[in-house]
C-alpha positions in Angstrom: 71.5 53.4 275.0 73.6 55.5 273.1 72.4 58.3 270.5 73.9 57.3 266.8 74.3 60.3 263.4 73.5 59.3 259.7 73.6 61.2 257.3 74.4 61.8 253.0 75.2 63.3 250.3 74.2 62.3 246.3 74.9 64.9 243.9 74.0 65.0 239.5 77.8 67.0 238.2 76.1 65.7 234.7 73.0 64.2 233.2 73.0 60.6 234.4 75.9 60.6 236.2 76.4 61.0 240.2 78.5 61.5 243.1 77.6 60.3 246.5 78.7 60.0 250.6 77.4 58.2 253.1 78.6 58.9 257.0 76.2 56.6 260.0 76.9 55.6 263.3 76.0 52.3 264.7 75.4 50.5 267.8 74.6 47.3 268.9 73.6 45.3 272.0 74.6 41.6 272.0 71.0 39.2 272.1 70.0 37.7 274.4 70.6 34.1 272.9 74.2 35.8 272.3 74.5 36.6 276.0 73.0 33.9 277.7 71.6 31.3 275.8 73.4 27.6 275.7 71.9 25.2 272.8 72.9 22.4 270.6 72.8 22.7 266.9 74.2 18.5 265.8 77.9 18.1 266.1 77.8 22.1 267.2 77.5 23.7 270.2 77.0 27.9 270.6 77.9 29.2 274.3 76.6 32.4 275.9 78.9 35.2 276.6 77.6 37.1 279.1 80.3 39.8 279.7 79.8 40.7 275.3 80.0 44.6 275.8 78.1 46.6 273.1 79.4 47.7 269.5 79.4 50.9 269.1 80.6 52.3 265.1 80.8 54.4 262.3 81.2 54.2 258.5 81.5 55.9 255.6 81.1 55.5 251.5 82.4 57.5 248.6 80.7 56.1 245.1 79.7 56.8 241.8 76.4 55.6 239.9 76.5 56.3 235.9 72.6 55.4 235.1 72.6 54.0 231.6 69.9 53.7 228.3 70.1 50.8 225.8 67.6 52.1 222.7 64.1 52.8 224.2 63.0 49.4 226.2 66.0 48.4 228.2 67.4 51.2 232.0 70.2 50.3 234.1 73.5 51.5 235.9 76.7 50.6 237.0 78.1 52.0 240.9 81.2 52.2 242.4 82.1 52.7 245.7 84.6 53.0 248.3 83.7 52.2 251.9 85.8 53.1 256.0 84.2 50.8 258.7 85.5 51.1 262.3 84.2 49.5 265.0 84.9 49.3 269.4 84.8 45.9 270.6 82.8 44.7 267.7 80.7 41.9 268.2 82.1 38.4 265.7 80.9 34.9 265.9 84.2 32.7 266.4 84.7 29.6 266.9 86.7 28.4 269.8 87.1 24.9 270.8 86.7 22.0 269.2 86.5 18.8 271.0 87.0 15.3 269.2 85.2 11.5 270.6 86.9 8.1 271.6 84.2 7.3 268.5 85.8 9.9 266.2 83.4 12.1 266.3 83.6 15.9 266.2 82.1 19.2 268.4 83.0 22.6 267.4 81.6 25.5 270.2 80.8 28.8 268.7 80.9 31.9 271.2 80.2 35.5 270.0 83.3 37.2 271.4 84.8 40.9 271.2 87.2 42.4 269.6 88.3 45.5 270.5 89.0 47.8 267.5 88.5 47.0 264.2 88.8 48.0 261.0 87.4 47.8 257.4 87.8 48.5 254.6 86.4 47.9 251.3 84.8 48.6 247.9 82.2 47.4 246.0 81.2 47.2 242.2 77.8 46.5 241.1 75.4 46.6 237.6 71.6 47.0 237.1 68.9 46.7 234.4 65.5 46.5 233.8 63.4 46.1 230.3 61.8 44.4 227.8 62.0 41.2 225.7 58.1 41.4 222.9 56.0 40.9 225.8 57.9 39.5 229.0 59.2 42.3 231.5 63.8 41.2 232.8 65.4 42.6 234.9 69.1 41.4 236.0 71.4 42.4 238.6 74.6 41.7 239.2 78.0 42.9 241.7 81.5 42.2 243.7 82.5 43.1 246.9 86.1 42.9 248.2 87.0 43.6 252.2 89.9 43.9 254.1 88.6 43.0 257.8 90.9 44.2 260.2 91.6 43.5 263.8 92.9 46.7 264.9 93.6 45.4 268.5 96.4 42.9 267.3 99.9 45.1 265.7 100.5 41.7 264.5 98.5 42.0 261.8 99.3 44.1 258.8 
């Protein structure tokens, strides 16, 4: 096992305007199913991988949140953040083989595999709110996340 660290800061620099920063480490050992269990799910097979290594990494983010009120009955906030994550031996569930049968059917074989070095860049946008319309409480939530994952162990991938 490994000791991991996590910390964050949240600062209100002007009324209803918040800036945040976070950093956290992670460590995950492959599950018993990922390492040792073979099972079939219809035309799919999940293969064991006893050679699976634990993954370890860190993530950091920088975000901005703006709270708002619309009248006296509605409140909410908008949030945007940028993040960067890096993993060593990241565990990824991959299609490793497709078998075609003479009757035209097929079987896809999946297995958990390690990616030696992975980097993920991205950003996220969210909008949330709540209020009343007559006697009814309403809330809404929406968002979009963009991420660019990269296998940093493979120099041919930009």
